[in-house]
C-alpha positions in Angstrom: -86.7 57.6 -86.9 -86.9 59.4 -83.6 -85.3 62.8 -82.9 -82.3 61.4 -81.1 -81.5 59.1 -84.1 -81.8 62.0 -86.5 -79.6 64.2 -84.4 -77.0 61.5 -83.9 -76.9 60.9 -87.7 -76.8 64.6 -88.4 -73.9 65.1 -86.0 -71.9 62.4 -87.7 -72.7 63.7 -91.2 -71.2 67.1 -90.7 -67.5 68.0 -90.3 -67.1 71.8 -90.6 -67.4 74.0 -87.5 -70.2 76.0 -89.3 -72.1 72.8 -90.1 -71.6 71.5 -86.5 -73.0 74.9 -85.2 -76.0 74.5 -87.5 -76.7 71.0 -86.0 -76.5 72.4 -82.5 -78.9 75.3 -83.4 -81.3 72.8 -85.0 -81.3 70.8 -81.7 -82.1 73.8 -79.5 -84.8 74.9 -82.0 -86.3 71.4 -81.8 -86.3 71.6 -78.0 -87.9 75.0 -78.0 -90.6 73.9 -80.4 -91.3 70.7 -78.5 -91.7 72.7 -75.3 -94.2 75.1 -76.8 -96.1 72.2 -78.5 -96.3 70.3 -75.2 -97.2 73.4 -73.2 -100.0 74.2 -75.6 -101.3 70.6 -75.3 -101.3 71.0 -71.5 -102.8 74.5 -71.7 -105.7 73.0 -73.7 -106.6 70.9 -70.6 -107.5 74.0 -68.6 -110.9 74.1 -66.9 -113.6 76.6 -67.7 -111.9 79.1 -65.3 -108.5 78.7 -67.1 -106.9 76.8 -64.2 -104.4 74.1 -65.0 -103.8 71.0 -62.9 -100.2 69.8 -62.7 -101.2 66.2 -63.4 -101.8 63.9 -66.3 -99.9 63.0 -69.4 -100.1 66.5 -71.0 -98.6 68.0 -67.9 -95.9 65.3 -67.6 -94.9 65.9 -71.3 -94.8 69.6 -70.8 -92.7 69.3 -67.6 -90.3 66.9 -69.4 -89.9 69.3 -72.3 -89.4 72.2 -69.9 -86.6 70.3 -68.1 -85.0 69.1 -71.4 -84.8 72.7 -72.6 -83.5 74.1 -69.3 -80.7 71.4 -69.0 -79.7 71.5 -72.7 -75.9 72.1 -72.9 -75.3 74.9 -75.3 -72.6 74.3 -77.9 -72.6 77.6 -79.7 -73.1 81.3 -78.8 -76.2 81.1 -81.0 -77.5 78.2 -78.8 -77.0 80.5 -75.8 -78.9 83.4 -77.4 -81.8 81.2 -78.5 -82.1 79.4 -75.2 -81.9 82.6 -73.1 -84.5 84.3 -75.4 -86.9 81.4 -75.0 -86.5 81.4 -71.3 -87.1 85.1 -70.9 -90.2 84.9 -73.1 -91.8 82.3 -70.8 -92.4 82.7 -67.1 -92.5 79.0 -66.4 -89.1 78.4 -68.1 -87.7 81.4 -66.3 -88.9 80.3 -62.9 -87.7 76.7 -63.5 -84.2 78.0 -64.6 -84.1 80.1 -61.4 -85.3 77.6 -58.8 -84.4 74.3 -60.4 -86.3 71.0 -60.5 -88.2 69.9 -57.4 -88.3 66.3 -58.6 -84.6 65.8 -59.3 -81.3 67.5 -58.4 -80.9 70.4 -60.8 -80.3 73.9 -59.5 -79.6 77.4 -60.7 -75.8 76.7 -60.7 -76.4 73.7 -63.0 -78.5 75.8 -65.3 -75.7 78.4 -65.6 -73.2 75.7 -66.5 -75.4 74.9 -69.5 -74.8 78.4 -70.9 -71.0 78.0 -71.0 -70.0 76.9 -74.5 -67.4 74.2 -74.3 -64.0 75.0 -75.8 -63.5 73.6 -79.3 
């Protein structure tokens, strides 16, 4: 079962606001973990001088995870806190949130909208 199937099933299985918040928090945590795992795999591809090349499957996975985390729509205040903390702890995430994606239309304004928790 992939993550989307799990999350869809989890969202259906809960009904209280607290439980729904727990599912949302779980989703942001999964995105953060995925980003760091993919970034670590890409970082392992550095040459002997520590330089990284923005090419190859490890980079593509890392870039996709970066974008998925940046564009994640927060559903709770806890999501916002976890997302902002993760972004401030990583320069690449911070830069991407600020300047957007070069390979698709997503800008700083779009990022800011992801931090607005929808009304219940």
